[in-house]
N, C-alpha and C positions, 0 to 999 in steps of 0.2 A: 239598573242593569237592563240593556236592550233585549227586547224579545227576539227569540230565535225564529227565523222564517222557516216555514215548511215548504218542501218542494211540492208544488201543486201541479195538477195536469195542465192548468193554464200557463204556468211558468215554463214548463217544458215545451209547450206548443209555441210560445212566443220566442223562446231561445232554443231551438232544436240543435242537437249536436249529432255529429256523424258517429255512428256505431263503429268502433274499431273492430278489425278482423282479428280472430284469435291468432295467436302466434303459432306458426307451424313449428313442430319439433322443438318445443320450448326447452326440453331437457338439454339441448345443445348450448343454449345461452346460459342456462344454469351451470353447466359444466365449465364454461370459460369465464364465468363471472369474476374470478379473482383478477383477471386482466382488465376489468372495467371496459368491456366492449361497448360499442354504440352501433346503432342500426340505421339503415336508410332503405326506403323502398327502391327496388330495382327490378325491372321487367315483370312487375306484378308479384315479385317475390320479396324476401327480406335479406338484404345484404348486411353482413356483420363485419365490422372494422375493429381492429386493435391498433391503437395509435394511428399511424398514417396508412396502414396496410388493410386492404380488403382481404379477408381470410376465407370466409365461407358465405354461401347463399343458402337460405332455407326456402324450399319450394314445396307447396302442397296445394295443387290446383285440382279440384275434383273433375273438371271438364276435360282435362288433358293430363293424365296421370303418368305418362311414360317417363318423364324426367323428374318426378317428385322425389324429394330426398334432400341430401346435403351435397351442395356443389363445392368442390375444392378449388380454390384459386391457386393454380400451379402453372407450370410450363411443360412443354413436351419433353424437355430433357430430364424431367423428374418422373415421368410416367412409369418407366420400368421399375425403379426402386419403390415407388409407391404401390405398384401393382403387387409386389411381393408381400406387402403388408395388408393390402386390400384386394384380394383376388376378384371380387365382384365389381370393382371400380371400372367405369367405362366412360367414353366420351358422351357428351350431351347431344341427344338427337335433335332437339328443337333448334339448335344453332345451325343445322343444315349442312354440316361438314362431316366427313367420315371420321376425322380425328380433330378434336378441339383441345386447346390448352386447358380449358376448364374440364374437370372430371366430376362425375356424380357417383355418390354412394346412394344407390336407388332404394327408395323406401319399401319397394315390394320384394326385396331380398330377405332371406331368412335371418341373416346376421346384421341387418340394418342398424339397430340400436348399438350393438357391440362395435361395429365399424365406425359409426358416427362418434361414439365416445372415445374410441382410439384416435380418431382425427382430432378431437378436442385435446387429448393428451399431447399430441404433436404440436398443436397450436400453443398450449400452455408451456411446452418446453422450448418454444421459439424455433421449431424446425424450419430451416430455410426453404424447404420444398413447398411449404404451404404459405401463401400470402403474396400479394403483389401491391406495390405502390401504384395506384391508378395514374394514368397519364393525365395531363392537364386537359381540361374540357376544351372543346372547340370554341374558338372566339365567336362572339355573336356576329351575325351578318351585318355588314355596314349598311346604313340607310343610303338610298340612292342620293347621290350628290347632285346638286342642281347645276354643277358646272361640268358634269361628265358628258361624254359624246352623245348619249341618248338625249339628254336635256338640251344640248346645243342643237340637235337636229329638230327637236320639237319646236324650239324657239325660232329656228330658221323658217320652218313651215308656217308658223304663225305670222311672221313678219312678211312673208312673200304672198300671203292671201289677200 
């Protein structure tokens, strides 16, 4: 039977690993766990996806707390009906527009946890007001082509010198 290796300080110095940030508002992920959500980092926050849709973003930044909380992926056409269910819901300030499609349930409100759990119930129920299929990513910039106009002018200058 092989001997079990112990984690020594030397081993952790040789193979350092990045310390993961704590999950912000973990209770949200726990609440929608039956849908098997997955996460991706986005804007220094944690985006939550269910199947192909982004549904929520969890934000908890100590240096800029104004928009901390749960961001709802929605559209302007749903703001009025969602505001009836979430009276403290508002547009996200950090996005720099007076009205944004994304809305936030701010962490500094009295009913934050209750509102966030209600948003989770809507996600669990498949409410069409929450969730967006992200657009395709921008195509990568093409590398400069050696036969383009700029390349031809550079080649022309080289031959005329």
